[in-house]
Structure formats: structure tokens, C-alpha cells
PDB file of N, CA, C and O in Angstrom:
ATOM      1  N   MET A   1    -124.151  11.918 -95.170  1.00  0.00           N
ATOM      2  CA  MET A   1    -123.362  12.126 -96.896  1.00  0.00           C
ATOM      3  C   MET A   1    -123.826  13.798 -96.573  1.00  0.00           C
ATOM      4  O   MET A   1    -124.691  14.435 -95.974  1.00  0.00           O
ATOM      5  N   ALA A   2    -122.260  14.056 -97.657  1.00  0.00           N
ATOM      6  CA  ALA A   2    -122.346  15.718 -97.659  1.00  0.00           C
ATOM      7  C   ALA A   2    -123.112  16.193 -98.460  1.00  0.00           C
ATOM      8  O   ALA A   2    -123.294  15.409 -99.391  1.00  0.00           O
ATOM      9  N   LYS A   3    -123.831  17.402 -98.584  1.00  0.00           N
ATOM     10  CA  LYS A   3    -124.270  17.721 -99.548  1.00  0.00           C
ATOM     11  C   LYS A   3    -123.354  18.343-100.879  1.00  0.00           C
ATOM     12  O   LYS A   3    -122.745  19.355-100.532  1.00  0.00           O
ATOM     13  N   VAL A   4    -123.148  18.009-102.156  1.00  0.00           N
ATOM     14  CA  VAL A   4    -122.084  18.836-102.920  1.00  0.00           C
ATOM     15  C   VAL A   4    -122.980  18.974-104.225  1.00  0.00           C
ATOM     16  O   VAL A   4    -123.741  18.268-104.887  1.00  0.00           O
ATOM     17  N   LYS A   5    -122.451  20.335-104.234  1.00  0.00           N
ATOM     18  CA  LYS A   5    -123.036  21.145-105.653  1.00  0.00           C
ATOM     19  C   LYS A   5    -121.694  21.555-106.419  1.00  0.00           C
ATOM     20  O   LYS A   5    -120.708  21.582-105.682  1.00  0.00           O
ATOM     21  N   VAL A   6    -121.477  21.869-107.715  1.00  0.00           N
ATOM     22  CA  VAL A   6    -120.511  21.979-108.463  1.00  0.00           C
ATOM     23  C   VAL A   6    -121.164  23.360-109.541  1.00  0.00           C
ATOM     24  O   VAL A   6    -121.860  23.008-110.494  1.00  0.00           O
ATOM     25  N   PHE A   7    -121.030  24.140-109.435  1.00  0.00           N
ATOM     26  CA  PHE A   7    -120.858  25.467-110.426  1.00  0.00           C
ATOM     27  C   PHE A   7    -120.050  25.030-111.377  1.00  0.00           C
ATOM     28  O   PHE A   7    -118.914  24.591-111.196  1.00  0.00           O
ATOM     29  N   SER A   8    -120.616  25.139-112.409  1.00  0.00           N
ATOM     30  CA  SER A   8    -119.628  24.707-113.777  1.00  0.00           C
ATOM     31  C   SER A   8    -120.116  25.687-115.503  1.00  0.00           C
ATOM     32  O   SER A   8    -121.175  26.298-115.647  1.00  0.00           O
ATOM     33  N   THR A   9    -119.456  25.614-116.144  1.00  0.00           N
ATOM     34  CA  THR A   9    -119.770  25.933-117.388  1.00  0.00           C
ATOM     35  C   THR A   9    -119.536  24.637-118.630  1.00  0.00           C
ATOM     36  O   THR A   9    -118.734  23.770-118.282  1.00  0.00           O
ATOM     37  N   PRO A  10    -120.025  24.499-119.700  1.00  0.00           N
ATOM     38  CA  PRO A  10    -119.966  22.759-120.546  1.00  0.00           C
ATOM     39  C   PRO A  10    -118.246  23.398-121.042  1.00  0.00           C
ATOM     40  O   PRO A  10    -117.416  22.508-121.230  1.00  0.00           O
ATOM     41  N   THR A  11    -117.794  24.777-121.223  1.00  0.00           N
ATOM     42  CA  THR A  11    -116.264  24.581-122.037  1.00  0.00           C
ATOM     43  C   THR A  11    -114.989  24.909-120.955  1.00  0.00           C
ATOM     44  O   THR A  11    -113.819  25.195-121.212  1.00  0.00           O
ATOM     45  N   CYS A  12    -115.693  24.750-119.616  1.00  0.00           N
ATOM     46  CA  CYS A  12    -114.442  24.480-118.653  1.00  0.00           C
ATOM     47  C   CYS A  12    -113.861  23.442-118.391  1.00  0.00           C
ATOM     48  O   CYS A  12    -114.467  22.710-117.609  1.00  0.00           O
ATOM     49  N   PRO A  13    -112.640  22.999-118.852  1.00  0.00           N
ATOM     50  CA  PRO A  13    -111.760  21.942-118.774  1.00  0.00           C
ATOM     51  C   PRO A  13    -111.936  21.661-116.997  1.00  0.00           C
ATOM     52  O   PRO A  13    -112.656  20.696-116.742  1.00  0.00           O
ATOM     53  N   TRP A  14    -111.499  22.216-116.082  1.00  0.00           N
ATOM     54  CA  TRP A  14    -111.452  21.712-114.883  1.00  0.00           C
ATOM     55  C   TRP A  14    -112.644  21.427-114.177  1.00  0.00           C
ATOM     56  O   TRP A  14    -112.616  20.632-113.238  1.00  0.00           O
ATOM     57  N   CYS A  15    -114.097  22.209-114.662  1.00  0.00           N
ATOM     58  CA  CYS A  15    -115.316  21.565-114.052  1.00  0.00           C
ATOM     59  C   CYS A  15    -115.600  20.300-114.673  1.00  0.00           C
ATOM     60  O   CYS A  15    -116.509  19.574-114.270  1.00  0.00           O
ATOM     61  N   THR A  16    -114.750  19.973-115.772  1.00  0.00           N
ATOM     62  CA  THR A  16    -114.950  18.427-116.340  1.00  0.00           C
ATOM     63  C   THR A  16    -114.352  17.223-114.931  1.00  0.00           C
ATOM     64  O   THR A  16    -114.904  16.290-114.347  1.00  0.00           O
ATOM     65  N   LYS A  17    -113.239  17.741-114.851  1.00  0.00           N
ATOM     66  CA  LYS A  17    -112.143  17.081-113.799  1.00  0.00           C
ATOM     67  C   LYS A  17    -113.175  16.760-112.963  1.00  0.00           C
ATOM     68  O   LYS A  17    -113.641  15.628-112.837  1.00  0.00           O
ATOM     69  N   ALA A  18    -113.593  17.902-112.299  1.00  0.00           N
ATOM     70  CA  ALA A  18    -113.871  18.330-110.516  1.00  0.00           C
ATOM     71  C   ALA A  18    -114.930  17.191-110.758  1.00  0.00           C
ATOM     72  O   ALA A  18    -114.996  16.415-109.804  1.00  0.00           O
ATOM     73  N   LYS A  19    -116.126  16.788-112.241  1.00  0.00           N
ATOM     74  CA  LYS A  19    -117.345  16.358-111.644  1.00  0.00           C
ATOM     75  C   LYS A  19    -117.021  14.765-111.866  1.00  0.00           C
ATOM     76  O   LYS A  19    -117.512  13.834-111.227  1.00  0.00           O
ATOM     77  N   ASP A  20    -116.051  14.689-112.954  1.00  0.00           N
ATOM     78  CA  ASP A  20    -115.375  13.281-113.099  1.00  0.00           C
ATOM     79  C   ASP A  20    -114.737  12.469-111.970  1.00  0.00           C
ATOM     80  O   ASP A  20    -114.731  11.245-111.844  1.00  0.00           O
ATOM     81  N   TYR A  21    -114.116  13.549-111.047  1.00  0.00           N
ATOM     82  CA  TYR A  21    -113.269  12.944-109.862  1.00  0.00           C
ATOM     83  C   TYR A  21    -114.744  12.515-108.686  1.00  0.00           C
ATOM     84  O   TYR A  21    -114.767  11.573-107.894  1.00  0.00           O
ATOM     85  N   PHE A  22    -115.716  13.422-108.897  1.00  0.00           N
ATOM     86  CA  PHE A  22    -116.692  12.897-108.008  1.00  0.00           C
ATOM     87  C   PHE A  22    -117.494  11.741-108.621  1.00  0.00           C
ATOM     88  O   PHE A  22    -118.274  11.163-107.865  1.00  0.00           O
ATOM     89  N   LYS A  23    -117.418  11.406-109.657  1.00  0.00           N
ATOM     90  CA  LYS A  23    -117.927  10.124-110.314  1.00  0.00           C
ATOM     91  C   LYS A  23    -116.939   8.782-110.322  1.00  0.00           C
ATOM     92  O   LYS A  23    -117.264   7.640-110.647  1.00  0.00           O
ATOM     93  N   GLU A  24    -115.939   9.144-109.975  1.00  0.00           N
ATOM     94  CA  GLU A  24    -114.673   8.000-109.896  1.00  0.00           C
ATOM     95  C   GLU A  24    -114.773   7.704-108.607  1.00  0.00           C
ATOM     96  O   GLU A  24    -114.516   6.548-108.272  1.00  0.00           O
ATOM     97  N   LYS A  25    -115.170   8.684-107.600  1.00  0.00           N
ATOM     98  CA  LYS A  25    -115.167   8.712-105.972  1.00  0.00           C
ATOM     99  C   LYS A  25    -116.622   7.970-105.396  1.00  0.00           C
ATOM    100  O   LYS A  25    -116.825   7.583-104.245  1.00  0.00           O
ATOM    101  N   LYS A  26    -117.578   7.899-106.592  1.00  0.00           N
ATOM    102  CA  LYS A  26    -119.128   7.651-106.532  1.00  0.00           C
ATOM    103  C   LYS A  26    -119.592   8.944-105.394  1.00  0.00           C
ATOM    104  O   LYS A  26    -119.965   8.851-104.225  1.00  0.00           O
ATOM    105  N   ILE A  27    -119.469   9.692-105.938  1.00  0.00           N
ATOM    106  CA  ILE A  27    -120.013  10.853-104.801  1.00  0.00           C
ATOM    107  C   ILE A  27    -120.939  11.425-105.463  1.00  0.00           C
ATOM    108  O   ILE A  27    -120.733  11.668-106.652  1.00  0.00           O
ATOM    109  N   GLU A  28    -121.868  11.690-105.006  1.00  0.00           N
ATOM    110  CA  GLU A  28    -123.438  12.113-105.399  1.00  0.00           C
ATOM    111  C   GLU A  28    -123.301  13.884-105.707  1.00  0.00           C
ATOM    112  O   GLU A  28    -122.513  14.475-104.969  1.00  0.00           O
ATOM    113  N   PHE A  29    -123.851  14.495-106.489  1.00  0.00           N
ATOM    114  CA  PHE A  29    -123.390  16.034-106.649  1.00  0.00           C
ATOM    115  C   PHE A  29    -124.116  16.345-107.479  1.00  0.00           C
ATOM    116  O   PHE A  29    -124.168  15.717-108.536  1.00  0.00           O
ATOM    117  N   GLU A  30    -124.839  17.350-107.241  1.00  0.00           N
ATOM    118  CA  GLU A  30    -125.537  18.687-108.216  1.00  0.00           C
ATOM    119  C   GLU A  30    -124.797  19.171-108.830  1.00  0.00           C
ATOM    120  O   GLU A  30    -123.777  19.565-108.264  1.00  0.00           O
ATOM    121  N   ALA A  31    -124.940  19.366-110.195  1.00  0.00           N
ATOM    122  CA  ALA A  31    -124.186  20.226-111.340  1.00  0.00           C
ATOM    123  C   ALA A  31    -125.018  21.507-111.799  1.00  0.00           C
ATOM    124  O   ALA A  31    -126.094  21.347-112.376  1.00  0.00           O
ATOM    125  N   LYS A  32    -124.631  22.477-111.600  1.00  0.00           N
ATOM    126  CA  LYS A  32    -125.220  23.870-111.518  1.00  0.00           C
ATOM    127  C   LYS A  32    -124.259  24.130-113.176  1.00  0.00           C
ATOM    128  O   LYS A  32    -123.031  24.050-113.144  1.00  0.00           O
ATOM    129  N   ASN A  33    -124.840  24.369-114.236  1.00  0.00           N
ATOM    130  CA  ASN A  33    -124.513  25.203-114.725  1.00  0.00           C
ATOM    131  C   ASN A  33    -124.814  26.953-115.542  1.00  0.00           C
ATOM    132  O   ASN A  33    -125.682  27.567-116.163  1.00  0.00           O
ATOM    133  N   VAL A  34    -123.392  27.127-114.984  1.00  0.00           N
ATOM    134  CA  VAL A  34    -123.775  28.616-114.498  1.00  0.00           C
ATOM    135  C   VAL A  34    -123.828  29.913-116.109  1.00  0.00           C
ATOM    136  O   VAL A  34    -124.009  31.128-116.195  1.00  0.00           O
ATOM    137  N   ALA A  35    -123.569  28.839-117.093  1.00  0.00           N
ATOM    138  CA  ALA A  35    -123.974  29.427-118.655  1.00  0.00           C
ATOM    139  C   ALA A  35    -125.131  29.699-118.790  1.00  0.00           C
ATOM    140  O   ALA A  35    -125.372  30.823-119.230  1.00  0.00           O
ATOM    141  N   GLU A  36    -126.040  28.977-118.536  1.00  0.00           N
ATOM    142  CA  GLU A  36    -127.240  28.692-118.754  1.00  0.00           C
ATOM    143  C   GLU A  36    -128.301  29.334-118.077  1.00  0.00           C
ATOM    144  O   GLU A  36    -129.308  29.956-118.413  1.00  0.00           O
ATOM    145  N   ASP A  37    -127.598  28.884-116.687  1.00  0.00           N
ATOM    146  CA  ASP A  37    -128.743  29.219-115.442  1.00  0.00           C
ATOM    147  C   ASP A  37    -128.528  30.484-114.695  1.00  0.00           C
ATOM    148  O   ASP A  37    -127.442  30.636-114.137  1.00  0.00           O
ATOM    149  N   LEU A  38    -129.248  31.219-114.634  1.00  0.00           N
ATOM    150  CA  LEU A  38    -129.172  33.081-113.820  1.00  0.00           C
ATOM    151  C   LEU A  38    -129.144  32.874-112.562  1.00  0.00           C
ATOM    152  O   LEU A  38    -128.475  33.506-111.744  1.00  0.00           O
ATOM    153  N   GLU A  39    -129.977  31.848-112.326  1.00  0.00           N
ATOM    154  CA  GLU A  39    -130.480  31.890-110.707  1.00  0.00           C
ATOM    155  C   GLU A  39    -129.101  30.794-110.035  1.00  0.00           C
ATOM    156  O   GLU A  39    -129.131  30.621-108.816  1.00  0.00           O
ATOM    157  N   ALA A  40    -127.984  30.117-110.816  1.00  0.00           N
ATOM    158  CA  ALA A  40    -127.289  29.171-110.397  1.00  0.00           C
ATOM    159  C   ALA A  40    -126.167  29.869-109.865  1.00  0.00           C
ATOM    160  O   ALA A  40    -125.573  29.815-108.787  1.00  0.00           O
ATOM    161  N   ARG A  41    -125.968  30.877-111.436  1.00  0.00           N
ATOM    162  CA  ARG A  41    -124.925  32.242-111.396  1.00  0.00           C
ATOM    163  C   ARG A  41    -124.891  33.079-110.055  1.00  0.00           C
ATOM    164  O   ARG A  41    -123.854  33.445-109.503  1.00  0.00           O
ATOM    165  N   LYS A  42    -126.219  33.335-109.596  1.00  0.00           N
ATOM    166  CA  LYS A  42    -126.239  34.468-109.156  1.00  0.00           C
ATOM    167  C   LYS A  42    -125.970  33.687-107.313  1.00  0.00           C
ATOM    168  O   LYS A  42    -125.349  34.080-106.325  1.00  0.00           O
ATOM    169  N   GLU A  43    -126.609  32.753-107.540  1.00  0.00           N
ATOM    170  CA  GLU A  43    -126.122  32.065-106.138  1.00  0.00           C
ATOM    171  C   GLU A  43    -124.639  31.744-106.237  1.00  0.00           C
ATOM    172  O   GLU A  43    -123.961  32.126-105.283  1.00  0.00           O
ATOM    173  N   MET A  44    -124.104  31.198-107.087  1.00  0.00           N
ATOM    174  CA  MET A  44    -122.343  30.966-106.656  1.00  0.00           C
ATOM    175  C   MET A  44    -121.979  32.298-106.537  1.00  0.00           C
ATOM    176  O   MET A  44    -121.264  32.216-105.539  1.00  0.00           O
ATOM    177  N   VAL A  45    -121.968  33.449-106.848  1.00  0.00           N
ATOM    178  CA  VAL A  45    -121.374  34.550-106.917  1.00  0.00           C
ATOM    179  C   VAL A  45    -121.875  35.227-105.301  1.00  0.00           C
ATOM    180  O   VAL A  45    -121.166  36.093-104.791  1.00  0.00           O
ATOM    181  N   GLU A  46    -122.920  34.822-104.715  1.00  0.00           N
ATOM    182  CA  GLU A  46    -123.338  35.524-103.772  1.00  0.00           C
ATOM    183  C   GLU A  46    -122.434  34.574-102.840  1.00  0.00           C
ATOM    184  O   GLU A  46    -121.831  35.094-101.901  1.00  0.00           O
ATOM    185  N   LYS A  47    -122.321  33.133-103.090  1.00  0.00           N
ATOM    186  CA  LYS A  47    -121.672  32.004-102.201  1.00  0.00           C
ATOM    187  C   LYS A  47    -119.994  32.699-102.184  1.00  0.00           C
ATOM    188  O   LYS A  47    -119.540  33.300-101.210  1.00  0.00           O
ATOM    189  N   SER A  48    -119.534  32.554-102.967  1.00  0.00           N
ATOM    190  CA  SER A  48    -118.043  32.484-103.497  1.00  0.00           C
ATOM    191  C   SER A  48    -117.238  34.014-103.637  1.00  0.00           C
ATOM    192  O   SER A  48    -116.088  34.360-103.367  1.00  0.00           O
ATOM    193  N   GLY A  49    -118.361  34.700-104.162  1.00  0.00           N
ATOM    194  CA  GLY A  49    -117.589  36.332-104.418  1.00  0.00           C
ATOM    195  C   GLY A  49    -116.818  36.122-105.827  1.00  0.00           C
ATOM    196  O   GLY A  49    -116.100  36.891-106.466  1.00  0.00           O
ATOM    197  N   GLN A  50    -117.196  34.922-106.050  1.00  0.00           N
ATOM    198  CA  GLN A  50    -115.817  34.761-107.666  1.00  0.00           C
ATOM    199  C   GLN A  50    -117.166  34.535-108.525  1.00  0.00           C
ATOM    200  O   GLN A  50    -118.291  34.283-108.094  1.00  0.00           O
ATOM    201  N   MET A  51    -116.713  34.705-109.941  1.00  0.00           N
ATOM    202  CA  MET A  51    -117.267  34.303-111.337  1.00  0.00           C
ATOM    203  C   MET A  51    -116.474  33.040-111.939  1.00  0.00           C
ATOM    204  O   MET A  51    -116.812  32.251-112.822  1.00  0.00           O
ATOM    205  N   GLY A  52    -115.591  33.097-111.353  1.00  0.00           N
ATOM    206  CA  GLY A  52    -114.596  31.767-112.049  1.00  0.00           C
ATOM    207  C   GLY A  52    -115.206  30.801-111.864  1.00  0.00           C
ATOM    208  O   GLY A  52    -116.145  30.866-111.071  1.00  0.00           O
ATOM    209  N   VAL A  53    -114.974  29.859-112.364  1.00  0.00           N
ATOM    210  CA  VAL A  53    -115.556  28.193-112.333  1.00  0.00           C
ATOM    211  C   VAL A  53    -114.659  27.092-112.344  1.00  0.00           C
ATOM    212  O   VAL A  53    -113.912  27.428-113.263  1.00  0.00           O
ATOM    213  N   PRO A  54    -114.283  26.118-111.978  1.00  0.00           N
ATOM    214  CA  PRO A  54    -115.625  25.626-110.949  1.00  0.00           C
ATOM    215  C   PRO A  54    -115.633  26.131-109.643  1.00  0.00           C
ATOM    216  O   PRO A  54    -114.509  26.472-109.276  1.00  0.00           O
ATOM    217  N   VAL A  55    -116.638  26.315-108.711  1.00  0.00           N
ATOM    218  CA  VAL A  55    -117.085  26.635-107.860  1.00  0.00           C
ATOM    219  C   VAL A  55    -117.941  25.412-106.956  1.00  0.00           C
ATOM    220  O   VAL A  55    -119.088  25.076-107.251  1.00  0.00           O
ATOM    221  N   ILE A  56    -117.376  24.983-106.123  1.00  0.00           N
ATOM    222  CA  ILE A  56    -117.494  23.546-105.789  1.00  0.00           C
ATOM    223  C   ILE A  56    -118.344  23.513-103.696  1.00  0.00           C
ATOM    224  O   ILE A  56    -117.951  23.423-102.532  1.00  0.00           O
ATOM    225  N   MET A  57    -119.106  23.600-104.165  1.00  0.00           N
ATOM    226  CA  MET A  57    -119.722  23.517-102.704  1.00  0.00           C
ATOM    227  C   MET A  57    -119.838  22.253-101.988  1.00  0.00           C
ATOM    228  O   MET A  57    -120.326  21.275-102.555  1.00  0.00           O
ATOM    229  N   ILE A  58    -119.324  22.187-100.491  1.00  0.00           N
ATOM    230  CA  ILE A  58    -119.455  20.599-100.160  1.00  0.00           C
ATOM    231  C   ILE A  58    -120.261  21.288 -98.972  1.00  0.00           C
ATOM    232  O   ILE A  58    -119.653  22.290 -98.597  1.00  0.00           O
ATOM    233  N   ASP A  59    -121.692  21.020 -98.107  1.00  0.00           N
ATOM    234  CA  ASP A  59    -122.549  21.419 -97.278  1.00  0.00           C
ATOM    235  C   ASP A  59    -122.405  23.103 -97.261  1.00  0.00           C
ATOM    236  O   ASP A  59    -123.271  23.703 -97.899  1.00  0.00           O
ATOM    237  N   ASP A  60    -121.386  23.899 -96.586  1.00  0.00           N
ATOM    238  CA  ASP A  60    -121.568  24.924 -96.375  1.00  0.00           C
ATOM    239  C   ASP A  60    -120.134  25.841 -96.840  1.00  0.00           C
ATOM    240  O   ASP A  60    -119.922  27.045 -96.691  1.00  0.00           O
ATOM    241  N   GLU A  61    -119.364  24.899 -97.383  1.00  0.00           N
ATOM    242  CA  GLU A  61    -117.507  24.933 -97.695  1.00  0.00           C
ATOM    243  C   GLU A  61    -117.788  25.497 -98.956  1.00  0.00           C
ATOM    244  O   GLU A  61    -118.715  24.984 -99.582  1.00  0.00           O
ATOM    245  N   VAL A  62    -117.310  26.245 -99.356  1.00  0.00           N
ATOM    246  CA  VAL A  62    -116.915  27.019-100.653  1.00  0.00           C
ATOM    247  C   VAL A  62    -115.526  26.785-100.783  1.00  0.00           C
ATOM    248  O   VAL A  62    -114.640  27.280-100.086  1.00  0.00           O
ATOM    249  N   ILE A  63    -115.367  25.790-101.969  1.00  0.00           N
ATOM    250  CA  ILE A  63    -114.231  26.005-102.716  1.00  0.00           C
ATOM    251  C   ILE A  63    -114.446  26.354-104.382  1.00  0.00           C
ATOM    252  O   ILE A  63    -115.337  25.979-105.144  1.00  0.00           O
ATOM    253  N   VAL A  64    -113.284  27.208-104.621  1.00  0.00           N
ATOM    254  CA  VAL A  64    -113.342  27.955-105.706  1.00  0.00           C
ATOM    255  C   VAL A  64    -111.800  27.006-106.314  1.00  0.00           C
ATOM    256  O   VAL A  64    -110.654  26.971-105.864  1.00  0.00           O
ATOM    257  N   GLY A  65    -112.424  26.353-107.466  1.00  0.00           N
ATOM    258  CA  GLY A  65    -111.545  25.926-108.452  1.00  0.00           C
ATOM    259  C   GLY A  65    -111.371  24.237-107.766  1.00  0.00           C
ATOM    260  O   GLY A  65    -111.798  23.959-106.646  1.00  0.00           O
ATOM    261  N   PHE A  66    -110.764  23.361-108.550  1.00  0.00           N
ATOM    262  CA  PHE A  66    -110.714  21.954-108.633  1.00  0.00           C
ATOM    263  C   PHE A  66    -109.539  21.547-107.706  1.00  0.00           C
ATOM    264  O   PHE A  66    -108.490  21.036-108.096  1.00  0.00           O
ATOM    265  N   ASN A  67    -109.945  21.923-106.099  1.00  0.00           N
ATOM    266  CA  ASN A  67    -108.816  21.823-105.236  1.00  0.00           C
ATOM    267  C   ASN A  67    -109.420  20.185-104.545  1.00  0.00           C
ATOM    268  O   ASN A  67    -110.452  20.079-103.882  1.00  0.00           O
ATOM    269  N   LYS A  68    -108.495  19.040-104.900  1.00  0.00           N
ATOM    270  CA  LYS A  68    -108.305  17.722-104.331  1.00  0.00           C
ATOM    271  C   LYS A  68    -108.578  17.406-103.329  1.00  0.00           C
ATOM    272  O   LYS A  68    -109.541  16.757-102.923  1.00  0.00           O
ATOM    273  N   SER A  69    -107.203  18.124-102.512  1.00  0.00           N
ATOM    274  CA  SER A  69    -107.230  18.317-101.484  1.00  0.00           C
ATOM    275  C   SER A  69    -108.274  18.518-100.676  1.00  0.00           C
ATOM    276  O   SER A  69    -108.951  17.672-100.091  1.00  0.00           O
ATOM    277  N   LYS A  70    -108.379  19.793-100.674  1.00  0.00           N
ATOM    278  CA  LYS A  70    -109.565  20.370-100.317  1.00  0.00           C
ATOM    279  C   LYS A  70    -111.030  19.610-100.069  1.00  0.00           C
ATOM    280  O   LYS A  70    -111.851  19.807 -99.173  1.00  0.00           O
ATOM    281  N   ILE A  71    -111.063  18.623-101.241  1.00  0.00           N
ATOM    282  CA  ILE A  71    -112.208  18.311-101.556  1.00  0.00           C
ATOM    283  C   ILE A  71    -112.499  16.828-101.077  1.00  0.00           C
ATOM    284  O   ILE A  71    -113.590  16.260-101.046  1.00  0.00           O
ATOM    285  N   ASP A  72    -110.931  16.217-100.616  1.00  0.00           N
ATOM    286  CA  ASP A  72    -111.000  15.106-100.145  1.00  0.00           C
ATOM    287  C   ASP A  72    -110.768  15.359 -98.674  1.00  0.00           C
ATOM    288  O   ASP A  72    -111.138  14.384 -98.019  1.00  0.00           O
ATOM    289  N   GLN A  73    -110.276  16.344 -97.926  1.00  0.00           N
ATOM    290  CA  GLN A  73    -110.469  16.740 -96.646  1.00  0.00           C
ATOM    291  C   GLN A  73    -111.871  16.768 -96.223  1.00  0.00           C
ATOM    292  O   GLN A  73    -112.130  16.019 -95.281  1.00  0.00           O
ATOM    293  N   LEU A  74    -112.948  17.542 -96.761  1.00  0.00           N
ATOM    294  CA  LEU A  74    -114.318  18.086 -96.324  1.00  0.00           C
ATOM    295  C   LEU A  74    -114.812  16.321 -96.324  1.00  0.00           C
ATOM    296  O   LEU A  74    -115.031  15.664 -95.306  1.00  0.00           O
ATOM    297  N   LEU A  75    -114.898  15.845 -97.677  1.00  0.00           N
ATOM    298  CA  LEU A  75    -115.454  14.233 -97.837  1.00  0.00           C
ATOM    299  C   LEU A  75    -114.709  12.993 -96.964  1.00  0.00           C
ATOM    300  O   LEU A  75    -114.978  11.805 -97.145  1.00  0.00           O
ATOM    301  N   LYS A  76    -113.829  13.434 -96.093  1.00  0.00           N
ATOM    302  CA  LYS A  76    -112.984  12.528 -95.488  1.00  0.00           C
ATOM    303  C   LYS A  76    -112.695  11.249 -96.773  1.00  0.00           C
ATOM    304  O   LYS A  76    -113.117  10.097 -96.676  1.00  0.00           O
ATOM    305  N   LEU A  77    -111.985  11.723 -97.799  1.00  0.00           N
ATOM    306  CA  LEU A  77    -111.301  11.126 -98.499  1.00  0.00           C
ATOM    307  C   LEU A  77    -110.129  10.332 -98.810  1.00  0.00           C
ATOM    308  O   LEU A  77    -109.915   9.345 -99.514  1.00  0.00           O
ATOM    309  N   ASP A  78    -109.424  11.100 -98.038  1.00  0.00           N
ATOM    310  CA  ASP A  78    -108.119  10.535 -97.721  1.00  0.00           C
ATOM    311  C   ASP A  78    -107.539   9.534 -96.247  1.00  0.00           C
ATOM    312  O   ASP A  78    -106.371   9.152 -96.182  1.00  0.00           O
TER     313      ASP A  78
END
């Protein structure tokens, strides 16, 4: 099973959509709130070079934004 991490903020609608999608597909994920967690924010920026959310990590692959087709491809959901 792939290791999934979602870097997000509480006010981001696309972050909510991404997390809901993982729940719907019964994919376990670790949620990181970068609005409060400075270490998570630092990790997100180091891995993605981005300040925008959501940033989704599937194993070592970084996806910026809620890119459903890329998520499906990496998790072999299609």
C-alpha cells in the first residue's frame, strides 16, 4: 500500500475535496495542517517548492493540487 500524505489548510476547498476523495476510495492518508504545523510546512516546501495547497505525496511522488487522474494513476485506481 502506498504511503499518502496530504499537506493542507483548514480553509482550502481543494484540500477538503482531496481528503474526501481518499476517504471515499478507502485510502489511508496522513493529513498535515500547514497553517499550524511549521515542520509540515517546511517539509512541504522542501519537497514541492510550493507554498500553495494541497500538496499530495504518494510515496516519493509529489502532486501539487488535486489532480485526480495523477492520484488514480499512482494508486492504480483506474
